Residue, then its C-alpha position, 0 to 999 in steps of 0.5 A: m762296329y767292334n765287339k771288344e775294346t781294350v785300353i793298352r799303352l805302348n811305351t817304347l818302340d820295343d813294345v810297338q814291335e812286340f804288339v804288331g808282331a803278335a797282332s800279325k799272327c792273328d787271323f782276325d782284324i785288330d785296329l788301334k783307336y787313338r782320338q779320331i785315328l783308326i790304325d791297322a794294328k798289324s801295320l808297324l809303320g802305322v802304329i809307329g806313326i801315331g807314336t808311343n807312350f799314350a793310351c789307345a784302344a785295341a779293338s776287334e770284332c773278335c771276342a779274343v782281343r782281350f785274350f790276345i792283349s793279355a798274351a802279348a803283355 
């Protein structure tokens, strides 16, 4: 389903806002996978809903997801 996955950690609400803001600027889909939950990474309420301070996987069909994660950090 996804070509690239990168494990990330969003520790604070500021991290969540920065991540969602950067994801919203991308022209490809990015999802966050946490346990069995799949959330659109461009949805601020969705990402806040799964909480902070845990590791999750940022996944995309685009090979640029790893570059995106590096740039957002």
